[in-house]
C-alpha positions in Angstrom: 24.6 -5.2 33.0 23.9 -1.9 34.3 24.1 -0.1 30.9 21.4 -3.0 29.4 19.4 -1.5 32.4 19.4 1.9 31.5 19.2 1.2 27.8 15.9 -0.4 28.6 14.7 1.9 30.9 15.4 4.9 28.3 13.6 2.7 25.5 10.5 2.8 27.9 10.9 5.9 28.3 11.4 6.7 24.8 7.9 4.9 24.1 6.4 6.5 26.9 6.8 10.0 25.7 5.8 9.0 21.9 2.7 7.5 23.3 2.0 11.1 25.4 2.7 12.8 22.2 0.1 10.6 19.9 -2.8 10.9 22.0 -2.5 14.9 22.3 -2.0 15.1 18.7 -4.9 12.9 18.3 -7.3 14.9 20.4 -6.0 18.5 18.9 -7.1 17.5 15.8 -10.7 16.2 16.9 -10.7 19.2 19.1 -9.3 21.7 16.3 -12.1 20.1 14.1 -14.9 20.7 16.4 -13.7 24.6 17.4 -14.1 25.0 13.3 -17.3 23.6 13.0 -16.0 21.2 10.3 -19.3 18.8 10.7 -18.6 15.3 11.0 -15.0 15.7 10.6 -14.0 14.8 14.3 -16.2 11.9 13.9 -14.4 10.5 10.5 -11.0 11.1 12.4 -11.4 9.1 15.6 -12.9 6.7 13.4 -10.2 6.6 10.8 -7.8 6.2 14.0 -9.5 3.4 15.2 -9.4 1.6 11.9 -6.2 2.3 11.3 -5.1 0.8 15.1 -7.8 -2.3 13.9 -6.4 -3.0 10.8 -2.3 -2.7 12.2 -2.7 -4.7 15.2 -4.6 -7.6 13.4 -3.0 -7.0 9.8 -6.3 -7.0 8.4 -5.8 -6.8 4.7 -8.7 -7.8 1.7 -5.7 -8.3 -0.7 -4.1 -10.9 1.9 -7.9 -12.4 2.2 -7.9 -13.1 -1.5 -4.2 -13.3 -2.5 -3.5 -15.8 0.1 -6.7 -17.9 -0.7 -5.6 -18.5 -4.2 -2.2 -18.4 -3.7 -1.9 -20.4 -0.4 -5.4 -21.9 0.1 -5.0 -20.2 3.8 -8.4 -18.2 4.9 -7.4 -16.5 8.1 -7.9 -13.1 7.0 -11.2 -14.2 4.6 -12.8 -15.3 8.0 -12.5 -12.2 9.3 -13.8 -10.3 6.7 -16.5 -12.4 6.4 -17.5 -12.5 10.1 -17.6 -8.5 10.0 -20.0 -8.7 6.7 -22.3 -10.8 8.9 -22.3 -8.7 11.7 -22.4 -5.3 9.3 -25.1 -6.7 7.4 -27.3 -7.2 10.4 -26.6 -3.6 11.8 -27.4 -2.1 8.4 -30.3 -4.0 8.1 -31.9 -2.5 11.8 -30.6 1.0 10.6 -32.3 0.9 7.1 -35.7 -0.6 8.0 -36.1 2.3 10.5 -35.5 4.8 7.9 -37.4 3.2 5.4 -39.7 0.6 7.4 -41.6 -0.6 4.2 -38.9 -1.2 1.3 -41.9 -1.5 -1.1 -43.1 1.8 -0.9 -40.2 3.7 0.1 -36.7 4.4 -1.8 -33.2 3.1 -0.5 -31.7 5.2 2.5 -29.8 7.5 0.6 -26.4 7.0 2.4 -26.6 3.2 1.5 -24.0 1.9 -0.9 -26.2 1.1 -3.7 -24.9 1.3 -6.9 -25.8 0.5 -10.3 -24.8 -3.2 -11.3 -23.9 -4.9 -14.4 -21.0 -5.5 -16.7 -19.2 -2.1 -15.3 -19.6 -3.8 -11.9 -17.1 -6.7 -12.7 -14.9 -5.1 -14.9 -14.4 -2.7 -12.1 -14.2 -5.4 -9.3 -11.6 -7.5 -11.7 -9.7 -4.3 -12.5 -9.2 -3.6 -8.5 -8.6 -7.2 -7.8 -5.9 -7.4 -10.4 -4.1 -4.1 -9.0 -4.2 -5.3 -5.8 -2.4 -7.9 -5.8 0.2 -6.7 -7.7 0.4 -3.8 -5.6 0.5 -5.6 -2.9 -2.3 -3.9 -1.0 -5.8 -2.5 -1.8 -6.4 1.4 -1.5 -7.4 1.0 2.7 -4.2 -1.4 3.2 -1.9 0.9 1.3 -2.9 3.9 3.5 -2.1 1.8 6.7 0.9 0.6 5.6 2.5 3.9 4.5 2.1 4.6 8.9 3.8 1.8 9.3 6.9 3.1 7.3 6.3 1.2 3.9 7.6 3.9 1.1 6.2 1.4 -1.5 2.7 1.8 -0.1 3.0 5.6 -0.8 3.9 5.3 -4.6 1.0 2.8 -4.4 -1.2 5.8 -3.3 0.4 8.2 -6.0 -0.6 5.4 -9.0 -4.3 5.0 -7.4 -4.7 8.7 -8.0 -3.1 8.4 -11.5 -5.3 5.5 -12.2 -8.4 8.1 -11.0 -7.3 10.6 -13.0 -7.5 8.7 -16.3 -10.9 7.0 -15.0 -12.1 10.9 -14.7 -11.3 11.4 -18.0 -13.0 8.7 -19.4 -15.9 8.6 -16.9 -18.3 10.4 -19.1 -17.8 7.1 -22.1 -18.4 4.8 -19.4 -21.8 6.7 -17.9 -22.9 6.9 -21.8 -22.3 4.0 -23.3 -23.0 1.3 -19.7 -23.3 2.8 -16.4 -26.7 4.9 -17.2 -28.3 1.7 -19.0 -27.5 -0.1 -15.5 -30.3 -0.6 -12.6 -29.9 -0.2 -8.8 -30.8 -3.5 -7.4 -31.7 -3.1 -3.7 -32.6 -6.9 -2.2 -35.1 -5.5 0.5 -37.4 -4.0 -2.8 -37.6 -7.6 -4.1 -37.2 -9.9 -0.8 -38.2 -7.9 2.3 -35.9 -6.9 5.1 -36.1 -10.9 6.2 -35.9 -12.6 3.1 -32.9 -10.1 2.0 -31.0 -10.8 5.6 -31.4 -14.5 5.6 -30.2 -14.9 1.8 -27.2 -12.6 2.7 -26.1 -14.7 5.7 -26.6 -18.3 4.4 -24.8 -16.6 1.2 -21.8 -15.7 3.6 -21.7 -18.8 5.4 -21.6 -21.3 2.4 -18.9 -19.1 0.9 -17.1 -19.5 4.6 -17.6 -23.4 4.2 -16.3 -23.4 1.1 -13.1 -21.7 1.9 -12.4 -23.4 5.2 -13.0 -26.8 3.2 -10.3 -25.7 0.7 -8.0 -24.9 3.3 -8.4 -28.1 5.3 -7.8 -30.0 1.9 -4.7 -28.1 0.5 -3.2 -27.6 3.9 -3.9 -30.5 5.9 -4.6 -28.6 8.8 -1.8 -25.9 8.5 -2.0 -22.7 9.5 -0.1 -19.5 9.1 1.6 -18.7 12.2 1.3 -15.9 14.5 4.2 -13.6 14.8 5.2 -13.4 18.1 7.4 -10.8 19.7 11.1 -10.9 20.0 11.5 -8.8 22.8 10.2 -8.9 26.3 9.3 -6.0 28.5 10.9 -4.7 31.3 10.0 -5.1 34.7 7.5 -2.6 36.2 8.7 -0.3 38.9 6.6 2.5 39.2 2.8 3.4 39.7 2.8 5.3 36.2 4.8 2.3 34.3 2.1 0.4 35.9 -0.6 2.1 34.1 1.2 2.5 30.7 1.5 -1.4 30.8 -2.3 -1.7 31.0 -2.5 1.0 28.0 0.4 -0.8 26.2 -1.4 -4.6 26.4 -3.4 -4.4 23.6 0.0 -3.2 21.4 2.0 -6.6 22.6 0.0 -9.1 20.9 -1.2 -9.7 17.2 -5.0 -9.2 17.3 -7.1 -12.3 16.1 -8.4 -11.1 12.2 -12.2 -12.1 13.4 -12.2 -9.6 16.1 -11.2 -6.9 13.9 -13.6 -7.9 11.2 -16.2 -7.3 14.3 -14.8 -4.1 15.4 -14.8 -2.6 12.2 -18.4 -3.7 11.7 -19.5 -2.0 14.7 -17.5 1.1 13.5 -19.2 1.1 10.3 -22.5 0.5 11.8 -22.1 3.9 13.9 -20.9 5.5 11.1 -24.0 4.6 8.9 -26.1 5.6 11.6 -25.5 9.4 12.0 -23.4 9.9 8.7 -22.7 7.1 5.8 -20.7 3.9 5.9 -16.8 3.4 4.6 -15.2 4.5 2.0 -11.6 6.2 1.2 -11.8 6.4 -2.5 -13.9 9.3 -3.0 -11.7 11.2 -1.3 -8.8 10.3 -3.2 -10.2 11.0 -6.2 -10.8 14.7 -5.4 -7.1 14.9 -4.4 -6.6 13.9 -8.0 -8.7 16.3 -9.8 -7.5 18.7 -7.4 -3.9 18.2 -7.9 -4.5 18.0 -11.8 -6.6 21.3 -12.1 -3.4 22.9 -10.0 -1.1 21.9 -12.7 -3.2 23.0 -15.8 -5.7 20.1 -16.5 -9.2 21.4 -17.0 -12.1 20.9 -15.0 -14.0 18.2 -15.5 -18.1 17.8 -15.8 -18.7 14.3 -14.7 -22.1 13.3 -15.8 -24.7 11.2 -13.5 -22.7 11.5 -10.0 -25.3 13.0 -8.4 -27.9 10.4 -8.2 -24.5 7.8 -7.1 -23.9 7.0 -3.4 -20.7 5.2 -2.3 -17.3 6.9 -2.7 -18.5 9.1 -5.5 -16.4 12.0 -5.5 -17.5 15.0 -3.5 -16.3 18.4 -5.1 -15.4 20.5 -1.8 -14.9 24.0 -2.4 -12.0 25.8 -0.7 -11.1 23.6 1.9 -9.4 20.3 1.7 -10.4 19.6 5.3 -13.6 17.2 4.9 -14.8 14.3 6.2 -13.1 11.6 4.0 -9.8 13.6 4.3 -9.8 13.2 8.2 -10.7 9.5 7.7 -8.0 8.5 5.4 -5.2 10.9 7.4 -7.0 9.1 10.3 -6.1 5.6 9.1 -2.6 6.4 8.5 -2.3 7.9 11.7 -4.1 5.5 13.6 -2.0 2.8 11.8 1.6 4.9 12.9 0.4 5.4 16.3 -0.1 1.4 16.7 2.9 0.7 14.8 5.1 3.2 17.4 3.3 1.5 20.5 3.8 -1.7 19.3 7.7 -0.9 18.4 6.9 -2.2 14.9 7.5 1.0 13.2 10.0 1.3 10.2 11.0 2.8 7.2 11.4 0.1 4.7 12.7 1.3 1.4 12.2 -1.5 -1.4 15.4 -3.2 -2.5 15.0 -3.5 -6.1 13.7 -0.6 -8.4 11.4 -2.8 -9.7 8.9 -3.0 -6.4 8.3 0.7 -7.4 7.3 0.1 -10.7 5.0 -2.7 -10.0 3.8 -0.5 -7.2 3.0 2.1 -9.4 1.3 -0.1 -12.6 -0.7 -1.7 -9.7 -2.0 1.3 -8.0 -2.7 2.4 -11.5 -4.8 -0.1 -12.5 -6.4 -0.4 -8.8 -7.6 3.5 -9.2 -9.1 2.9 -12.4 -10.9 0.3 -11.1 -11.8 1.6 -8.2 -13.4 4.6 -10.0 -15.2 2.5 -12.3 -16.7 0.7 -9.3 -17.2 3.8 -7.4 -15.4 2.4 -4.8 -13.0 -0.4 -3.4 -13.0 -2.7 -1.2 -14.1 -0.8 1.7 -17.1 1.4 -0.4 -17.7 -1.2 -3.2 -17.7 -4.4 -1.3 -17.3 -4.2 2.7 -20.1 -1.4 2.9 -22.1 -2.4 -0.2 -23.3 -5.9 1.2 -24.4 -5.2 4.4 -26.4 -2.2 2.2 -28.2 -5.4 1.3 -27.3 -4.1 -2.4 -26.6 -6.5 -5.2 -23.7 -4.4 -6.8 -21.9 -5.4 -3.4 -21.7 -9.1 -4.4 -21.1 -8.5 -7.9 -18.2 -6.4 -7.5 -17.2 -9.4 -5.1 -17.1 -11.7 -7.4 -14.8 -9.2 -9.8 -12.3 -9.0 -7.1 -12.1 -12.8 -6.8 -11.6 -12.9 -10.6 -9.3 -10.1 -10.5 -7.1 -11.7 -7.8 -7.2 -14.9 -9.2 -5.5 -13.3 -12.6 -3.2 -11.2 -10.3 -2.0 -14.1 -8.5 -1.4 -16.1 -12.2 0.6 -12.9 -12.8 3.1 -12.8 -9.9 3.5 -16.5 -10.2 5.1 -15.4 -13.8 6.6 -12.9 -12.8 7.6 -12.9 -8.7 
């Protein structure tokens, strides 16, 4: 009994010191970004940390939302996404109406995720949807699972970089033959801000109604169970231990996906006020391009990028430490910190080599689709619909098509 109590105390001490080290590391990187005047890098580092913690605690995954709806008829994560879209849409509209009071006589805010919409958008969303189901996670979902210890997710991101490499080498063909002929459609220009918000909210609520209706019909009231902890916290015997227990409470239970959607929406709104909305693909595309040039591939001249927003690749001379770098790595770090504090971190190695192949293929397809659509589920969907841009809806439709096809594939080849 005494040995057991000693083990519990040692475990408690281990997580306490690990937590202190995590907080010091987070603060240290943020402080370094300020000292070296890296612009908004410190803000994006904190935003990435918050994003990583939120999605890790809530299992907020875009792939799960689409896959589980088509595969199981479940809407647990989908509800969180839809509520997040409602909150973000209202917030984005308030910001954009301040920057461009009269949308009839002004161009859309340059930082809004407004992109050409057309056949390329639906193709991009469909490719991304197929890829994310095969890979078992979207781009942001794979980043947070990297922090949890999933080795396969590292392979997925490698595949995304490969897919982006192929897309970048074929981008000019897509631009010349398709994308350059497509138009940006910003809803406030046609419907005003009030009309755009009204149409957006009605559309989201209608989708929510259809999704919940199908869930109730398919599952007859059954809902996915919430995973509970298999361990109990040790008895608190000190003041410091009690203070530490307050800090740990959020990590002792799984967060509601609807709460997570609201949190992510507010983070996105805060970023949009000063900088630009969520997006992870542009930075990963830069990684892919820089690495390809390091190993001898020629520098690419991609046409039309200067007029695009969302997750377009931004080439920064002389440094890898961009806002996008800090945000992406922050997601991994935030997820790692959260999984350690909740005692869920574990290096998970796939048992079958087939899983590596599936992750690489899925990631490659997903990367190509993300490059073609100039964004993933974050930039081209979760940040585009709140930007009141039609391309966000069309990309979302493509995600549905692709996710449905992906589910049919994994049913045949599980």
